[in-house]
DSSP file (Angstrom, degrees, kcal/mol; ACC not computed):
  #  RESIDUE AA STRUCTURE BP1 BP2  ACC     N-H-->O    O-->H-N    N-H-->O    O-->H-N    TCO  KAPPA ALPHA  PHI   PSI    X-CA   Y-CA   Z-CA
    1    1 A M     >        0   0    0      0, 0.0     4,-2.1     0, 0.0     5,-0.2   0.000 360.0 360.0 360.0 -49.9  109.2 -122.4  -94.2
    2    2 A K  H  >  +     0   0    0      1,-0.2     4,-2.2     2,-0.2     5,-0.1   0.886 360.0  52.0 -61.9 -37.9  106.0 -120.8  -95.2
    3    3 A L  H  > S+     0   0    0      2,-0.2     4,-2.4     1,-0.2    -1,-0.2   0.907 108.7  50.4 -67.3 -42.6  107.9 -117.5  -95.9
    4    4 A E  H  > S+     0   0    0      2,-0.2     4,-2.4     1,-0.2    -1,-0.2   0.907 109.9  50.4 -60.4 -43.3  110.3 -119.3  -98.2
    5    5 A K  H  X S+     0   0    0     -4,-2.1     4,-2.4     2,-0.2    -2,-0.2   0.900 109.6  50.8 -62.7 -42.6  107.5 -120.9 -100.1
    6    6 A L  H  X S+     0   0    0     -4,-2.2     4,-2.4     2,-0.2    -2,-0.2   0.909 109.5  50.3 -56.7 -46.4  105.8 -117.6 -100.5
    7    7 A E  H  X S+     0   0    0     -4,-2.4     4,-2.5     2,-0.2    -2,-0.2   0.910 111.4  49.3 -64.1 -41.4  109.0 -116.0 -101.9
    8    8 A L  H  X S+     0   0    0     -4,-2.4     4,-2.2     1,-0.2    -2,-0.2   0.931 110.2  50.1 -62.2 -43.9  109.4 -118.9 -104.3
    9    9 A Q  H  X S+     0   0    0     -4,-2.4     4,-2.7     2,-0.2    -2,-0.2   0.906 110.4  51.6 -57.0 -42.7  105.8 -118.5 -105.5
   10   10 A K  H  X S+     0   0    0     -4,-2.4     4,-3.1     1,-0.2     5,-0.2   0.965 110.4  47.3 -61.0 -53.4  106.4 -114.7 -106.0
   11   11 A E  H  X S+     0   0    0     -4,-2.5     4,-1.9     1,-0.2    -1,-0.2   0.867 112.1  49.5 -57.8 -38.9  109.4 -115.3 -108.1
   12   12 A K  H  X S+     0   0    0     -4,-2.2     4,-2.2     2,-0.2    -1,-0.2   0.924 112.6  47.7 -64.6 -46.7  107.7 -117.9 -110.2
   13   13 A L  H  X S+     0   0    0     -4,-2.7     4,-3.5     1,-0.2     5,-0.4   0.910 110.2  52.0 -64.2 -42.3  104.7 -115.6 -110.7
   14   14 A K  H  X S+     0   0    0     -4,-3.1     4,-1.8     1,-0.2    -1,-0.2   0.889 110.8  48.3 -62.1 -37.8  107.0 -112.7 -111.7
   15   15 A A  H  < S+     0   0    0     -4,-1.9    -1,-0.2    -5,-0.2    -2,-0.2   0.899 118.8  40.1 -67.7 -40.6  108.7 -114.9 -114.2
   16   16 A E  H  < S+     0   0    0     -4,-2.2    -2,-0.2     1,-0.1    -1,-0.2   0.905 125.6  32.2 -72.9 -42.7  105.4 -116.1 -115.7
   17   17 A L  H  < S-     0   0    0     -4,-3.5    -3,-0.2    -5,-0.2    -2,-0.2   0.697  84.4-151.4 -92.7 -20.8  103.4 -112.8 -115.6
   18   18 A Q     <  -     0   0    0     -4,-1.8    -3,-0.1    -5,-0.4    -4,-0.1   0.940  24.4-155.9  46.0  61.0  106.3 -110.3 -116.2
   19   19 A P        -     0   0    0      0, 0.0     2,-0.4     0, 0.0    -1,-0.1  -0.189   8.1-132.8 -72.5 159.2  104.6 -107.5 -114.3
   20   20 A I        -     0   0    0      0, 0.0    22,-2.0     0, 0.0     2,-0.7  -0.873  22.3-117.0-108.1 137.7  105.2 -103.8 -114.8
   21   21 A I  E     -A   41   0A   0     -2,-0.4    20,-0.3    20,-0.2     3,-0.1  -0.700  28.1-176.4 -78.6 118.4  105.8 -101.5 -111.9
   22   22 A K  E     -     0   0A   0     18,-2.7     2,-0.3    -2,-0.7    19,-0.2   0.843  62.6 -35.1 -81.0 -38.1  103.0  -99.0 -111.8
   23   23 A R  E     -A   40   0A   0     17,-1.4    17,-3.1    15,-0.0     2,-0.4  -0.954  59.5-103.7-166.9 179.1  104.3  -96.9 -108.9
   24   24 A H  E     -A   39   0A   0     -2,-0.3     2,-0.4    15,-0.2    13,-0.1  -0.915  21.4-154.9-117.0 148.2  106.1  -97.2 -105.6
   25   25 A E  E     -A   38   0A   0     13,-2.6    13,-2.9    -2,-0.4     2,-0.4  -0.983  21.9-121.5-120.6 133.0  104.6  -96.9 -102.1
   26   26 A D  E     +A   37   0A   0     -2,-0.4     2,-0.3    11,-0.2    11,-0.2  -0.618  36.9 176.7 -78.7 129.1  106.6  -95.8  -99.1
   27   27 A V  E     -A   36   0A   0      9,-2.4     9,-3.2    -2,-0.4     2,-0.6  -0.980  30.8-122.9-135.5 140.7  106.7  -98.5  -96.3
   28   28 A L        -     0   0    0     -2,-0.3     7,-0.1     7,-0.2     3,-0.0  -0.751  28.9-159.3 -85.9 126.2  108.5  -98.5  -93.0
   29   29 A R    >   -     0   0    0     -2,-0.6     3,-2.1     5,-0.5     5,-0.1  -0.781  35.2 -84.0-100.1 147.6  110.8 -101.6  -92.7
   30   30 A P  T 3  S+     0   0    0      0, 0.0    -1,-0.1     0, 0.0     0, 0.0  -0.294 114.7   2.6 -52.9 127.7  112.0 -103.0  -89.4
   31   31 A G  T 3  S+     0   0    0      1,-0.2     2,-0.2    76,-0.2    77,-0.0   0.534  95.7 149.5  73.2   7.9  115.1 -101.1  -88.2
   32   32 A A    <   -     0   0    0     -3,-2.1    -1,-0.2     1,-0.1     3,-0.1  -0.490  44.6-151.9 -75.8 140.7  115.0  -98.7  -91.2
   33   33 A E  S    S+     0   0    0     -2,-0.2     2,-0.3    75,-0.1    -1,-0.1   0.601  82.7  11.1 -83.3 -16.6  116.2  -95.2  -90.9
   34   34 A K  S    S-     0   0    0     -7,-0.1    -5,-0.5    -5,-0.1     2,-0.1  -0.938  96.0 -75.1-151.4 171.1  113.8  -94.0  -93.6
   35   35 A L        -     0   0    0     -2,-0.3     2,-0.4    -7,-0.1    -7,-0.2  -0.464  44.7-134.9 -70.4 145.0  110.8  -95.3  -95.6
   36   36 A D  E     -A   27   0A   0     -9,-3.2    -9,-2.4    -2,-0.1     2,-0.8  -0.833  14.0-122.6 -99.7 140.5  111.5  -97.8  -98.4
   37   37 A A  E     -A   26   0A   0     -2,-0.4   -11,-0.2   -11,-0.2    -9,-0.0  -0.734  30.7-166.3 -82.1 113.4  110.0  -97.5 -101.8
   38   38 A V  E     -A   25   0A   0    -13,-2.9   -13,-2.6    -2,-0.8     2,-0.1  -0.869  21.0-116.9-104.0 131.0  108.1 -100.7 -102.5
   39   39 A P  E     -A   24   0A   0      0, 0.0     2,-0.5     0, 0.0   -15,-0.2  -0.392  18.0-156.2 -68.6 139.0  107.0 -101.5 -106.0
   40   40 A I  E     -A   23   0A   0    -17,-3.1   -18,-2.7    -2,-0.1   -17,-1.4  -0.976  21.2-150.3-109.9 122.9  103.2 -101.8 -106.8
   41   41 A Y  E     -A   21   0A   0     -2,-0.5   -20,-0.2   -20,-0.3     6,-0.1  -0.417  23.6-121.5 -97.3 169.3  102.7 -103.9 -109.9
   42   42 A D  S    S+     0   0    0    -22,-2.0     2,-0.6    -2,-0.1   -21,-0.1   0.534  97.4  75.7 -79.2  -9.5  100.1 -104.0 -112.6
   43   43 A R    >>  -     0   0    0    -23,-0.2     4,-1.6     1,-0.1     3,-1.2  -0.908  68.5-157.1-113.6 113.4   99.3 -107.5 -111.8
   44   44 A E  H 3> S+     0   0    0     -2,-0.6     4,-3.0     1,-0.3     5,-0.2   0.771  90.4  66.6 -59.1 -27.4   97.2 -108.0 -108.6
   45   45 A E  H 3> S+     0   0    0      1,-0.2     4,-1.8     2,-0.2    -1,-0.3   0.880 104.6  44.1 -61.3 -38.0   98.4 -111.5 -108.1
   46   46 A I  H <> S+     0   0    0     -3,-1.2     4,-1.9     2,-0.2    -2,-0.2   0.910 114.2  49.1 -74.8 -42.1  101.9 -110.2 -107.4
   47   47 A N  H  X S+     0   0    0     -4,-1.6     4,-2.4     1,-0.2    -2,-0.2   0.917 110.5  52.3 -60.4 -42.2  100.7 -107.4 -105.1
   48   48 A R  H  X S+     0   0    0     -4,-3.0     4,-2.3     1,-0.2    -2,-0.2   0.928 110.4  45.9 -61.6 -44.6   98.6 -109.9 -103.2
   49   49 A I  H  X S+     0   0    0     -4,-1.8     4,-2.2     1,-0.2    -1,-0.2   0.825 109.4  55.6 -67.7 -31.5  101.5 -112.3 -102.6
   50   50 A D  H  X S+     0   0    0     -4,-1.9     4,-2.4     2,-0.2    -1,-0.2   0.925 109.4  47.5 -66.7 -42.4  103.7 -109.3 -101.6
   51   51 A R  H  X S+     0   0    0     -4,-2.4     4,-2.5     1,-0.2    -2,-0.2   0.914 111.2  51.0 -61.8 -42.3  101.0 -108.4  -98.9
   52   52 A T  H  X S+     0   0    0     -4,-2.3     4,-2.0     1,-0.2    -1,-0.2   0.878 109.3  50.1 -64.4 -37.3  100.8 -112.0  -97.8
   53   53 A I  H  X S+     0   0    0     -4,-2.2     4,-2.3     2,-0.2    -1,-0.2   0.917 112.1  48.3 -63.5 -44.7  104.6 -112.1  -97.4
   54   54 A E  H  X S+     0   0    0     -4,-2.4     4,-2.2     1,-0.2    -2,-0.2   0.906 111.1  49.8 -64.1 -40.8  104.5 -108.9  -95.4
   55   55 A K  H  X S+     0   0    0     -4,-2.5     4,-2.3     2,-0.2    -1,-0.2   0.895 109.6  51.6 -61.3 -42.5  101.8 -110.2  -93.2
   56   56 A T  H  X S+     0   0    0     -4,-2.0     4,-2.3     1,-0.2    -2,-0.2   0.911 109.5  50.3 -64.3 -41.7  103.7 -113.4  -92.5
   57   57 A K  H  X S+     0   0    0     -4,-2.3     4,-2.1     1,-0.2    -1,-0.2   0.906 110.2  49.5 -61.4 -42.3  106.8 -111.4  -91.6
   58   58 A L  H  X S+     0   0    0     -4,-2.2     4,-2.6     1,-0.2    -2,-0.2   0.881 110.6  49.5 -65.8 -37.1  104.8 -109.3  -89.1
   59   59 A V  H  X S+     0   0    0     -4,-2.3     4,-2.3     2,-0.2     5,-0.2   0.894 110.4  51.4 -67.4 -38.8  103.1 -112.4  -87.5
   60   60 A Q  H  X S+     0   0    0     -4,-2.3     4,-2.4     2,-0.2    -2,-0.2   0.900 111.6  46.5 -67.1 -39.3  106.6 -114.0  -87.1
   61   61 A R  H  X S+     0   0    0     -4,-2.1     4,-2.7     2,-0.2     5,-0.2   0.940 113.7  48.8 -65.6 -47.6  108.0 -110.8  -85.4
   62   62 A F  H  X S+     0   0    0     -4,-2.6     4,-2.1     1,-0.2    -2,-0.2   0.900 112.9  47.0 -59.5 -42.3  105.0 -110.6  -83.1
   63   63 A K  H  X S+     0   0    0     -4,-2.3     4,-2.2     2,-0.2    -1,-0.2   0.908 112.0  50.2 -63.5 -46.8  105.2 -114.2  -82.2
   64   64 A K  H  < S+     0   0    0     -4,-2.4     4,-0.3     1,-0.2    -2,-0.2   0.944 112.0  48.5 -57.9 -48.8  108.9 -114.0  -81.6
   65   65 A S  H >< S+     0   0    0     -4,-2.7     3,-1.0     1,-0.2     4,-0.2   0.899 113.3  47.1 -60.9 -43.2  108.4 -110.9  -79.3
   66   66 A L  H 3< S+     0   0    0     -4,-2.1     3,-0.4     1,-0.2    -1,-0.2   0.800 112.3  49.2 -69.3 -30.5  105.7 -112.6  -77.4
   67   67 A E  T 3< S+     0   0    0     -4,-2.2    -1,-0.2     1,-0.2    -2,-0.2   0.289  75.3 106.9 -96.6  11.0  107.6 -115.8  -76.9
   68   68 A Q  S <  S+     0   0    0     -3,-1.0     2,-0.3    -4,-0.3    -1,-0.2   0.846  91.9  18.3 -56.9 -33.9  110.8 -114.2  -75.7
   69   69 A V  S    S-     0   0    0     -3,-0.4     3,-0.4    -4,-0.2    -1,-0.1  -0.971  74.7-129.2-134.6 153.0  110.1 -115.4  -72.2
   70   70 A D  S    S+     0   0    0     -2,-0.3     2,-1.3     1,-0.3    -1,-0.1   0.977 107.9  38.9 -63.8 -57.0  107.7 -118.0  -70.9
   71   71 A D  S    S-     0   0    0     -3,-0.1    -1,-0.3    -4,-0.0    -4,-0.1  -0.677  89.6-156.9 -93.8  79.1  106.0 -115.8  -68.3
   72   72 A H    >   -     0   0    0     -2,-1.3     3,-1.2    -3,-0.4    -6,-0.0  -0.374   8.6-151.4 -67.6 126.0  105.9 -112.6  -70.3
   73   73 A P  T 3  S+     0   0    0      0, 0.0     3,-0.2     0, 0.0    -1,-0.2   0.662  92.6  47.9 -74.2 -11.8  105.6 -109.6  -68.0
   74   74 A Y  T >>  +     0   0    0      1,-0.2     4,-1.7     2,-0.1     3,-0.6  -0.038  67.3 127.0-115.6  33.3  103.7 -107.5  -70.5
   75   75 A M  H <> S+     0   0    0     -3,-1.2     4,-2.1     1,-0.3    -1,-0.2   0.862  73.3  55.9 -57.0 -37.0  101.1 -110.0  -71.6
   76   76 A D  H 3> S+     0   0    0     -3,-0.2     4,-2.9     1,-0.2    -1,-0.3   0.872 103.6  55.5 -64.5 -34.5   98.3 -107.5  -70.8
   77   77 A T  H <> S+     0   0    0     -3,-0.6     4,-2.8     2,-0.2    -1,-0.2   0.922 106.4  49.4 -63.0 -43.1   99.9 -105.0  -73.1
   78   78 A Y  H  X S+     0   0    0     -4,-1.7     4,-2.4     2,-0.2    -1,-0.2   0.920 110.6  51.6 -59.0 -44.6   99.8 -107.6  -75.9
   79   79 A R  H  X S+     0   0    0     -4,-2.1     4,-2.6     1,-0.2    -2,-0.2   0.963 110.7  47.4 -54.5 -54.1   96.1 -108.2  -75.1
   80   80 A I  H  X S+     0   0    0     -4,-2.9     4,-3.1     1,-0.2     5,-0.3   0.921 109.5  52.8 -57.7 -45.4   95.3 -104.5  -75.3
   81   81 A I  H  X S+     0   0    0     -4,-2.8     4,-2.2     1,-0.2    -1,-0.2   0.910 111.9  46.6 -60.9 -39.8   97.2 -104.0  -78.5
   82   82 A L  H  X S+     0   0    0     -4,-2.4     4,-2.7     2,-0.2    -1,-0.2   0.902 111.6  50.9 -66.2 -41.4   95.2 -106.9  -80.1
   83   83 A E  H  X S+     0   0    0     -4,-2.6     4,-2.5     2,-0.2     5,-0.4   0.919 111.3  48.5 -59.4 -46.4   91.9 -105.4  -78.7
   84   84 A L  H  X S+     0   0    0     -4,-3.1     4,-2.4     1,-0.2    -2,-0.2   0.901 112.5  48.0 -62.1 -40.9   92.8 -102.0  -80.2
   85   85 A L  H  X S+     0   0    0     -4,-2.2     4,-0.6    -5,-0.3    -2,-0.2   0.917 116.6  43.4 -69.0 -40.5   93.7 -103.6  -83.6
   86   86 A E  H  < S+     0   0    0     -4,-2.7    -2,-0.2    -5,-0.2    -1,-0.2   0.839 128.3  24.7 -73.1 -31.9   90.5 -105.6  -83.7
   87   87 A Q  H  < S+     0   0    0     -4,-2.5    -3,-0.2    -5,-0.2    -2,-0.2   0.685 135.0  22.8-108.8 -20.4   88.1 -102.9  -82.4
   88   88 A A  H >< S+     0   0    0     -4,-2.4     3,-1.5    -5,-0.4     6,-0.2   0.068  73.8 128.1-138.1  28.7   89.6  -99.6  -83.3
   89   89 A E  T 3< S+     0   0    0     -4,-0.6    -4,-0.1     1,-0.3    -3,-0.1   0.836  80.1  45.4 -56.6 -35.6   92.0 -100.3  -86.2
   90   90 A S  T 3  S+     0   0    0     -5,-0.1     2,-0.3    -3,-0.1    -1,-0.3   0.481  83.2 116.2 -89.7  -1.3   90.5  -97.5  -88.4
   91   91 A E    X>  -     0   0    0     -3,-1.5     4,-1.4     1,-0.2     3,-0.7  -0.549  59.7-147.3 -72.5 125.9   90.4  -94.9  -85.6
   92   92 A I  H 3> S+     0   0    0     -2,-0.3     4,-3.0     1,-0.3     5,-0.2   0.820  95.5  62.4 -66.4 -30.8   92.6  -92.0  -86.5
   93   93 A I  H 3> S+     0   0    0      1,-0.2     4,-2.0     2,-0.2    -1,-0.3   0.846 103.5  50.1 -63.5 -33.6   93.4  -91.3  -82.9
   94   94 A L  H <> S+     0   0    0     -3,-0.7     4,-2.3    -6,-0.2     5,-0.2   0.918 111.4  47.0 -68.3 -44.7   95.0  -94.8  -82.6
   95   95 A Q  H  X S+     0   0    0     -4,-1.4     4,-2.4     1,-0.2     5,-0.2   0.944 115.3  45.3 -64.1 -48.9   97.1  -94.3  -85.7
   96   96 A K  H  X S+     0   0    0     -4,-3.0     4,-2.2     1,-0.2    -1,-0.2   0.864 113.1  50.2 -64.3 -34.4   98.3  -90.8  -84.6
   97   97 A T  H  X S+     0   0    0     -4,-2.0     4,-2.9    -5,-0.2     5,-0.2   0.891 111.3  48.0 -71.8 -39.2   99.0  -91.9  -81.0
   98   98 A I  H  X S+     0   0    0     -4,-2.3     4,-2.3     2,-0.2    -2,-0.2   0.925 113.3  46.8 -68.2 -42.2  101.1  -94.9  -82.1
   99   99 A Q  H  X S+     0   0    0     -4,-2.4     4,-2.0    -5,-0.2    -2,-0.2   0.933 113.9  50.2 -59.4 -43.2  103.1  -92.9  -84.6
  100  100 A G  H  X S+     0   0    0     -4,-2.2     4,-2.8    -5,-0.2    -2,-0.2   0.925 110.3  48.5 -60.2 -47.6  103.5  -90.3  -81.8
  101  101 A L  H  X S+     0   0    0     -4,-2.9     4,-2.6     1,-0.2     6,-0.3   0.884 108.9  55.0 -61.6 -37.9  104.7  -92.9  -79.3
  102  102 A A  H  <>S+     0   0    0     -4,-2.3     5,-2.9    -5,-0.2     6,-2.1   0.895 112.4  42.3 -62.8 -38.7  107.1  -94.3  -81.9
  103  103 A H  H ><5S+     0   0    0     -4,-2.0     3,-1.5     3,-0.2    -2,-0.2   0.912 112.8  52.5 -74.3 -39.8  108.7  -90.9  -82.3
  104  104 A Y  H 3<5S+     0   0    0     -4,-2.8    -2,-0.2     1,-0.3    -3,-0.2   0.887 114.1  42.8 -62.1 -40.5  108.7  -90.1  -78.6
  105  105 A L  T 3<5S-     0   0    0     -4,-2.6    -1,-0.3    -5,-0.2    -2,-0.2   0.294 113.5-117.1 -89.8   9.1  110.5  -93.4  -77.8
  106  106 A N  T < 5S+     0   0    0     -3,-1.5    -3,-0.2     2,-0.2    -4,-0.1   0.815  81.1 123.7  59.4  31.7  112.9  -93.0  -80.7
  107  107 A V  S   <S+     0   0    0     -5,-2.9    -4,-0.2    -6,-0.3   -76,-0.2   0.764  73.1  43.0 -86.9 -32.0  111.5  -96.1  -82.4
  108  108 A L  S    S-     0   0    0     -6,-2.1    -1,-0.2    -9,-0.1    -2,-0.2  -0.947  99.0-107.4-116.7 127.4  110.7  -94.2  -85.5
  109  109 A P    >   -     0   0    0      0, 0.0     3,-1.7     0, 0.0    -2,-0.1  -0.259  28.1-123.5 -54.7 142.6  113.0  -91.6  -87.1
  110  110 A G  T 3  S+     0   0    0      1,-0.3    -7,-0.1    -7,-0.1    -6,-0.0   0.748 106.5  61.6 -64.3 -27.7  111.8  -88.1  -86.5
  111  111 A D  T 3  S+     0   0    0      1,-0.0     2,-0.9     2,-0.0    -1,-0.3   0.547  82.6  88.6 -80.9  -2.8  111.8  -87.2  -90.2
  112  112 A I    <   +     0   0    0     -3,-1.7     2,-0.3   -79,-0.1    -1,-0.0  -0.834  61.3 140.6 -94.0 109.9  109.2  -89.9  -91.0
  113  113 A S        -     0   0    0     -2,-0.9    -2,-0.0     1,-0.0    -3,-0.0  -0.956  60.0-130.5-145.8 160.1  105.9  -88.1  -90.5
  114  114 A T  S    S-     0   0    0      1,-0.3     3,-0.2    -2,-0.3    -2,-0.0   0.256  73.3 -84.0 -99.1  14.3  102.5  -88.0  -92.1
  115  115 A G     >  -     0   0    0      1,-0.2     4,-1.9     2,-0.1     3,-0.4  -0.587  62.3 -39.4 120.4-176.3  102.6  -84.2  -92.2
  116  116 A P  H  > S+     0   0    0      0, 0.0     4,-2.4     0, 0.0     5,-0.2   0.829 126.4  56.0 -59.0 -40.2  102.0  -81.0  -90.2
  117  117 A E  H  > S+     0   0    0      1,-0.2     4,-2.2     2,-0.2     5,-0.2   0.920 109.7  47.0 -62.3 -43.0   98.8  -82.2  -88.5
  118  118 A Q  H  > S+     0   0    0     -3,-0.4     4,-3.0     1,-0.2    -1,-0.2   0.914 111.5  51.1 -63.2 -40.7  100.7  -85.2  -87.1
  119  119 A E  H  X S+     0   0    0     -4,-1.9     4,-2.3     1,-0.2    -2,-0.2   0.881 109.8  49.1 -67.0 -37.1  103.5  -83.0  -86.0
  120  120 A E  H  X S+     0   0    0     -4,-2.4     4,-1.7     2,-0.2    -1,-0.2   0.914 112.7  48.2 -66.2 -41.7  101.1  -80.7  -84.2
  121  121 A F  H  X S+     0   0    0     -4,-2.2     4,-2.6     1,-0.2    -2,-0.2   0.942 111.4  50.3 -63.7 -47.2   99.4  -83.7  -82.5
  122  122 A E  H  X S+     0   0    0     -4,-3.0     4,-3.3     1,-0.2     5,-0.3   0.906 106.7  55.0 -63.7 -39.0  102.8  -85.1  -81.4
  123  123 A A  H  X S+     0   0    0     -4,-2.3     4,-1.7     1,-0.2    -1,-0.2   0.918 111.9  43.9 -54.6 -42.8  103.8  -81.7  -79.9
  124  124 A A  H  X S+     0   0    0     -4,-1.7     4,-1.7     2,-0.2    -2,-0.2   0.905 115.0  49.1 -67.9 -42.9  100.7  -81.8  -77.8
  125  125 A L  H  X S+     0   0    0     -4,-2.6     4,-2.7     1,-0.2     5,-0.2   0.937 111.1  49.2 -63.0 -49.7  101.2  -85.4  -76.9
  126  126 A F  H  X S+     0   0    0     -4,-3.3     4,-2.7     1,-0.2    -1,-0.2   0.863 107.0  55.1 -58.9 -37.6  104.9  -84.9  -75.9
  127  127 A E  H  X S+     0   0    0     -4,-1.7     4,-2.2    -5,-0.3    -1,-0.2   0.920 110.7  46.0 -63.7 -43.4  104.0  -81.9  -73.7
  128  128 A V  H  X S+     0   0    0     -4,-1.7     4,-1.6     2,-0.2    -2,-0.2   0.949 114.6  47.6 -63.6 -49.0  101.5  -84.1  -71.8
  129  129 A L  H  <>S+     0   0    0     -4,-2.7     5,-3.0     1,-0.2    -2,-0.2   0.886 113.2  47.7 -60.5 -39.7  104.1  -86.9  -71.5
  130  130 A D  H ><5S+     0   0    0     -4,-2.7     3,-1.4     3,-0.2    -1,-0.2   0.861 106.3  57.9 -69.9 -37.0  106.8  -84.6  -70.4
  131  131 A D  H 3<5S+     0   0    0     -4,-2.2    -1,-0.2     1,-0.3    -2,-0.2   0.833 112.0  41.7 -60.1 -33.2  104.4  -83.0  -67.8
  132  132 A Y  T 3<5S-     0   0    0     -4,-1.6    -1,-0.3    -5,-0.1    -2,-0.2   0.159 116.1-115.4-103.9  18.1  104.0  -86.4  -66.2
  133  133 A N  T < 5       0   0    0     -3,-1.4    -3,-0.2     1,-0.1    -2,-0.1   0.829 360.0 360.0  57.1  40.2  107.7  -87.3  -66.5
  134  134 A Y      <       0   0    0     -5,-3.0    -4,-0.2    -6,-0.1    -1,-0.1   0.464 360.0 360.0 -88.0 360.0  107.2  -90.2  -68.9
């Protein structure tokens, strides 16, 4: 319901403000094989509502994943993920490791990378994981 309301507000704002696309930003969408080009508008009101829509979708997905079973066997993992996001969100090692794990577990297509430094980090990470048979 909230998502539908936000989508309607966005369409109404777009009709009223007639924003112009300034540029596109590459974003990973759920289940996507590649990054999607998302428009960034010249009107901050539109960009703000787009970010709110994206956050709402993420919260819904997280909640759905968490509520799949009543007695979730990986509850501690969810707690750790939240602690990391709250306390170390801006740490580069967290970003690099998450992207590396996503590649290692084939959650993220291999051609989606942040560059040579990330690829070097992942090669070292994969070597350690392979050494310990993960």
